[in-house]
C-alpha positions, 0 to 999 in steps of 0.5 A: 414265580414260575415262567413266563407263559408267552401266548401267540395270537394266530389270524387264522385267514390263509386257508378256503372257507366256504363264506370267504369263497362266496365273497371271493371266489372258489379256492380265495385264500389271503394269501392271494393279498401276501401275493400283491403285495408291492412296495408303495413308496421308496424303502418299502419292503414288499412283497414279503414272501413266506420261507415255508411258502403258500402253505394250507394251514387246515392239513393237518401237516402244515399245522403240526409244523407250525406247532412244532415252531412254535413250541420249540421256540418257547411258545405256549399257546395260540390264541385263535382268532375266532368268528361266529357271526349272526349267521354261523361260524366263519374260518373255523377251519385252520383251528378243526381240520388242522390243529385238532388234527395235526399229531402234536397239537398236544405240545401247544395249548391253544383258546381263543380270542371271539373276534366280534368285531364289523367283518369289512370286505377289505381282501383289499380294499380301496380308498373308498370302501368305508362302506362295504360292511360284509358281517356285522360283529354284533349277535344276539343273544340267541346266537352268542347262545350257539356259539358259546354252547358251540365253545363247549362240546368242541372245545373247552374240553380238550386235555391242551385247552389253556387255562389261566388261573384255573380257569378258561381262558376266552378273551372278547376283541370287541366288547362293544359290538356283544353289549350293542347285540345282547341290547345294550344294556350292561346287565343285560350283558351280564346276565349273559355272561353269568349264564354261559359261566353257569354252563361251562360248570355244568358242562363239568369243564369248571370256570372261564377266565374272561378276558378284554382286549381294550383299546383307546385308537380305533384302527379296523371301521365300527371298533368302539373303545371302551369309555368307562373299563373299570367299572364295565368290567367289572360289573360283567366279571371279568377277570383280566384284559390285554391287548391286541396289538401295538397301534390301539394304544399309540399312533404311529406318528409318521407317514408314511414310516415311522422307525419301529424302535422310537414307537417301541419304547411308547408302547412300552411305557403302557406297561407300567401305564395300563398295570397301574390305571386297570385293577384287573390284572394286565397281560402285556402286549408285544407285537412284531409290526406293522404295515396293512398296506397289503390289504389295500389295492395296491394301484390306489394311491396310498395315502395317510386315509384311514385303515388299512392306508396308514403308518407302517413301522419300519424296522422292525428287524429280529433284532429290535424285536428281540429289544421289545422283549426283553423290555417286557421281560425285564417288566414282568420279573418285577412281580406285578403281573400275576399270573405272568402272562405275555400276548403277541402280535403275532403268529401270521399278521401277514398282510397286516405286517407282523408275524413271525413266522419264517419269512425269506428275508429272516427266516426263524429269526423272530421265532429265535428272538423270543426262545432267546429271550423266554425261553423253550416251554413244553406242555407240564399237564392238560390243565397247565395252569401259571401265575 
């Protein structure tokens, strides 16, 4: 059996972007929320302080440090949260200026998850923010073609673009938004996806591997779960399924805080459940933690009134995270997940409390946990396959 591929989600909102500056002012990044966070109740561990400082991820030298740390600790690939709304691209600087220009970019594979969720102004969110939609995640067929042509031209030809079973791994976060943007018809969505595959082949790039993110618990406003996962994904021609974060599947039981170890045991049961329930291969997910309080207005009362005013996971120490990784490895070693892939949330979801990047409390310990469980895995060629 080939070694498990460890793919980590990367949230690219730690560099200036024209749209962010339009909304928040010149030079703004989500680091501002990390800096402003404070304890909201007794025992709340905030603020989190990055060991490397509040760096600009679009700087190739900064990104090179991240790539080396990931590669040295057993991570195979970054899955970049990728944004393209009806008015065009958003938050591409980390990947395009940073990752692709880093001197050691070939040390790590990369791929895209189209984060096509509605973008609400939650930087930060007041308690009554429910209607401040900044950008809709629904795109027309014209914009879908523009976005996917852009992927083909700018990313898919890269020698370190991640391939799974020979196909270019491309994940879609909010499938119902995609379908609704394309007119609400499964038939029309299938036609558009078939055309996407054809354009990839015609570019001489071979096949796509289409992956769907699924969940049962709404997190961000506007999210819609897929009601009949097997039928919808079969009809649309998808190849695999995974998760983005644990809280998409199980509500955190206690407010304001719940124990990570107990929640981990609840989430581990999903590996077997989803593997049996879904007809397509399901890639298990491990989440490092959860604390979305930095995305709230710090002077508003922190009650359980909906994202980002949610319960917080506590006790997610590197040791407890490592236990989750060992449980995931034990499950994957059974050989029922083919190919053997684990997704992790997340490299840098600092404002959702789920990050592997070193902080001043634990340093590199979360990365060392991955290394200790899954070992160091280096690139084996321009189109390494797993399975």
